[in-house]
Every structure is written in structure tokens, then in C-alpha cells.
N, C-alpha and C positions, 0 to 999 in steps of 0.2 A: 348642755351644762345643767347644773343644779345640785341639790343636796338630797341625800337619801336618809330618811329617818325610819326607825322601826319603833312603833309605840311611842312616838314623840321624841325619841332619843337620837341625837345626831352623833352617835359614837363613831369611833374610828373604823377604818376598813376591816381590821382584824376582828373587832367586836361584832360588826355586822355579819361577817362570814360565819361566826359562831351561831348567830340567830337565824340565818337564812341559808337556803341551799338551792342551787341552780340545776335544773334538769334541761339539758340541751336538746336541740332539735334532732341532731344526729348523734345518738348515744354510742355509736361505734367508737367515737373518740374519747369517751369517758369510762369505758369498761376495760380494765387493765388486768385484773387478777386471773390466776389460772383456773378458777372455778367460781361459780355463783356465790357460794357461801363465803369464800375469801373476799370476793368483791364487796359483799355486805359488811365485812368486818374491817375494811380499809378505814383508817383514821380512828380506830378504836384500840383499846388495850387487849382485845380478844379474850376477855374473861368469859367464863361459862355463862354468866348472866347475859352478857352481850350476844354471845353465840345463840342462846335460847331465844332472845328477843328477835334476832335476825331471822332465825328459822321460822318463828311465829309470823313475822311480817311477810316472809315469802309464802308461807302456807295460806295466809289470808288473801294473798293476791294470786292464788292458784299456781304458785311456782315451786312448791315444796319438793316436787319430784325432780327438780333440776339442780339441786344443791351441789352436786359434784360435776355438773356439766360446764364446759368452757363457755364463757359468754358469747363467743363468736359462733357457737353452734345453735344459738337460739334464734327464733324469728324476730323480726323487727318489733312487734308488739310485746313479745316476751322480754326483749332487751330493755324496752322502755319501762316496763313494769319493774324490772330489776333495778333500774336507775331510780325509779320512784321509791321502791322499798328501801334502797340504800340511803336515799335522802331522808326518809322517815326514821331510820336508825340514828341519825344525827339529832333527832328531836328538835327540828327547826320551829321557829315561831312563824316563819314565812317560807313558802315554797315558791320558787320562781320557775316558770315554764316558758320556753321559747319554741313555739310551734310543735308541741309534743306529738302531734299526729301526722305531720306533713309527709313523712316518708313511709307511711303505713298503708296496707291495703284496707278496704272498707271494713272488713270483719275485725281486724286488729284495731282500727280506729275506735270502733264501738267498745272493745274491751278496755282500752286505755281511758276513754272518756268515762266509762262506768267506774273505774278506780278513782278517777279525779272527782267524780260526782259524789262518791262515798266520802272522800276526804272533805269535801265542801260541807256535806251534811254533818260530819263530825266536828265541824267548826274550825278546820285548819285554814289559815289565811293563805291565799294563793294569788299571785300575780301571773296572769296567763296571756301570752301573745298567741292569738289564734285566728284562724279564718273559719272556724266551726261556729257559725253564727247561732244556730239553734241551741247548741251547748252553752254558749256565752249568755244567751237570753235566759236559759233555764237555771243556770248555776250562779250567775253573778249577782253581787250586791251593788256593784258599781261598774260601769262600762266607760272606757275611753276610746274614742275613735280617732285614729291618727291619719293624717294625710301628708305625705312628703316629709315625715319626721316631725310634724308639728301637731299638737292636739287641736283637732277641729271641733270636737264636741265631747262633752262628758256628762254623765248623769246616771240615773237608775236605769235598769234594763227597760222598764216601761217607757221612760222618757226617750231613750235612744231608739229602741226598736219600734215603738208604737207612734211616737210623735217627734221624729228627728227634726231639728231646726236648720241644720246646715245642709246646703244643697249637695255637697259632696257626700255626706252621710246618707242622704236620701238616695242618691244615685247608686252608691255601693250596696245598700240594703235591698234595693229593688231587684237585685240579682238573686236574692235569697228568699224574699218574702213577697207575696202578692200585696200590692198597695191599691 
């Protein structure tokens, strides 16, 4: 339970949806259109400007050559990048990610994380649920470690990864980093 605020505003659910976009763990369930370009234009008026912006976003993510391809014909990493590009077309204040790399092979994981790292450098606010600890350490401003659905520890990456206080956090991180 709790409240969600974006930039200090506790606006209604509809208003939050306009300010945030969710990229699911399994993007197969969120790609519906007959081709990648149409996927990018879902939820827009499909103006020429929106079309040009969508193509630009796809090209920036290395997906320009897939405009006419059906989303199911893409690899897992390509689908995830299409989902991210589509989210960016909505011009969100916050991007929410739920394990965006969990179903990907190691090479595709790197591609998706690179896209997300670029977004972080550009200043996009993201909330990311991940088991990619090195990525979380490198990209985050704030880290929250949860255990059994409850916040066990929160702080800066330095606090959490270098000086964790909670025994469960220490135990979990010992699998990823030498202590």
C-alpha cells in the first residue's frame, strides 16, 4: 500500500499515466501492432511529426531497419528496445522498468543496459527493478533493496553496495561482489 507521487504531485491515476510509462519484463505481451513503426505510433495522432520522431528514436536505438517488420519477428533484445523507444515517444517524466533484461541472452542484456545507461546520462528519471547489480551500482542515484516485499535498506549506491547495513542486503550482495 502507499501513494505514488511524481515530482511531489499526488495526482490521480490517469494523470500519473500521462507522466510515466511502464516497460514490462516480458514485452511479448505489450507489442500489438502489425509492424514496428505502427507500434511506435500507438497512442498518438500519427501526425508526420510524430512519425518522424518515432523513426528517429528507433534509429537512435539501432532499430531503423526494422520499421516494417512485425514485432514478433524481432529478437528479445530488439523487442525490449522497441518497447523502450515507444515509451520515449510518450515523452514520460518517469520510465518504470520491471526486470527489463530477465528473459534476454547475455549479449542482448548488454544492448538493453547500454540503452538504459544512455537514458540515465541524458537525465531521464527511471525506476528499475533489476538483478543486474553492477548496472544498478553504476547508474543509480538511489538504491532500494527489498526483501520479501518490504524495504530492507535504501540509500546511495555507495551506501548500499560498499557499506550495506542490513544482514540480508550483505548476504544478497556477497553473490555479486567480493567482500
